[in-house]
N, C-alpha and C positions, 0 to 999 in steps of 0.2 A: 504494500500500500504506500502510495506516495503522499507525503505531507511536508509541511515546512516547520522546522523547529529552530529556535534561537539558542544555540549552544555556545558556551564559552570557548574561546579559541584553543585553550590548552586541552580541553576535553575532546574537542574534535580532532586535534592533532594526535592525542594519545589513542583515540579510537582508530584513526587511520594507520598508525604505526602497528597497533595490535592486529588490525585486519591484514596488513601486509605479512606479518609473521605467521598468521593463521591461514594465509592464502584465501581470504574471504573479503567481504566488503565492510565498510564502516557501518552501514545500515544494519547488517546482520550482527556485527559485534555489539553495537549499541542496543539492539533488540534483545540479544542474549543477556547482556549485563542488566538491563532494566528488568527483564523477566526474572532473573536470579535475585535481584534486590526485592522485587515484589513478593516472590515466593518466600524469601528469608524473613520478611516482615510478618508473615503469618506464624505467630507463635503457637506451637502445638505442644501440649504437655504430654510427656511420656510417663505414665504412672509406674512407680517403683515402690513396692510395699504399700500400695494405696495412697502414696503421696505423689502429687504431680511434680515432675522434674523438668525444668525448662532447659533448653539448649544453652551452652555457654555463650556469653556475649562479651568477650574482651577480658578485662582484668580478673584475676583470681580474688575472690572475697576471702579475707582472712578474719580471724577473731578480732584483730585490732580495728578493722573496718566496722565490724558489727558493734563493737564497744563504742566507737566514735559516734555512730548513728544513734545508738541507745542514749548516749549522753546528750546529743543534740535534741532528741525527742523527750528527754527527761524521764526515761524509763529506768 
């Protein structure tokens, strides 16, 4: 499908470079990246011992993080 989008120059350049490496087109690369981002944003809980477990999203949560948050919340 053909449409017009206003992309930042660096994003377009990165997509073109990735497309060249993958022997694809910038449109297909951008479509795949957007599809991946939209799919990743759908959080699905995977129950473990009846407790929903969410997929990891970046930093590791430590006991120090939890204590800091509890202090901020006054718990």
